[in-house]
N, C-alpha and C positions, 0 to 999 in steps of 0.2 A: 808770408802771405798764405792764406787758406786757399784750398782748391775751390774752383767754381762748383757750386751746388745747383743753382737754379737761375735761369734767365726768364724774366717776366716779359711777355710780348703782348702789346696791345693789339687786340684783334676785333675789328668791327665788320669784317667781311669785305672790306674795300680792297681794291687792287693794291694800293700802297701797303695796307696791313698784311696782305698775302706776301708781298715782297719782304716785309720785315720778318714774317714767320719763316720764310725760306732762308733768309740770312741767319736767323737765330738757330735754325736746325743745323746749318752748316757748321757754325762755330761751336755749338753745343756738342755736336758729334766729334769734333776735334779735341775738345777739352773734357769730355765726359760729364757735361752738365745736363740736368733735366730742363725741359721747357715748360713753363707755366703760361698758358694762354689766358689772357685777362680781358674780360669784357665788362664795361660799365653799363649798368641798367639805368637808363634815364627814366623820368616820370612817365613819358609817353610809351615806353616799351613794356611796362609791366603787364598790360593786357595781353600781349602776345609773347610773354616771357618763355613759356615752355617750347613753343614752336620755334621761335628765334634761336633759343639756346641749342636745340637739337640740330638745326640747320648749321649754325656756327661750328658746333662740335664735329659734325660730319664733314664739313668743308675742311676744317683744320686737320682731321685725321686723314683725309684724302691727300692733303699737302704733305703730311708726314710720310705716308706711303710712297708718294711720288718722289720724295727726297731720300727714301731709304732710312728714315729715322725711326727708331724703335718706338712704337705707340705706347709701350709700357713706361717710357720716360717722358710722356706728355701728360700734363695735368691741366685741369680747367679751373678757372677762378672767376665766378660771377660776383659782382658786388654792386650795391646801390650807390648812386652818386654820379657826379660829372666825371668824364673820362680822366681828366688830369688828377683829381683827388684820388680816384680809385687806383690809378697807376702809381702815384707817389706812395700810397699806403702799402704797396707790395714790398717795399724795403723791410717792413716788419712782418710779424706773424699775421696770418698763417703761411704766407708765401715765403718770406725771408729771402727775397731775390738778391743776387749779387750784381746783376746787370739788368738794365731796362732797355728794351728794344721797341721802337715804334716806326711806323712809316712816316714819311714827311707830311702826308695829308691823309685824312680819313674821309668818311662818307659826306661830311659837311663841307668838303673842300670847295673853294672858289677857284675857278680856272685862273691860271696865271700866278698864283701865290706859290712861292718856293716852300714855305712852311705853313702848316695849318696852325690854328690857335692852340691846339693841345700840344703839339710838338714844341712850339715856341715857349709855352708856359712851362713845360717839363724841363726845357733847357735852362730856364731861370730858377726852378725850384727843386729839381731832383736831388736826392740825398745819396744816391748811388750812381755809378757810371751810367751814362745814357748814350745809346747809339740811335741816330735818326737815319734810317735807310732812305736814300734818295729815290724818287719816282723812277720806275723802270730799271732799278739796279738789279743786275743778274745775281743769282745766288752764289756764283763761284768767283 
């Protein structure tokens, strides 16, 4: 078995996505993997792309610092498309992820659902191991 190289983490700025990022930083720190933060740019987001990307990157780097994770081991990947398709593609180049980590729900979450549509679809179609971090899951 090859050592872990990169964990792809879906990040849309939501609370559940932040929990997933924290979880990934903890595991990546233990096994020496890099963390690739992945954000899908939908059609409506292109107009505010630069501002949104800067905010997401700053937020993610704040999470890394808060967690004591080396910012040099954090990469960023923005891609066009729906969240599920973008995340599934991270198994191949240029990300080549070994593990996919997502929160149980993202920004489009409906109250009361255990899994959002993206995490459910990923559970059905991911080609690499997938971790769905439950809502409110502590990092340790």
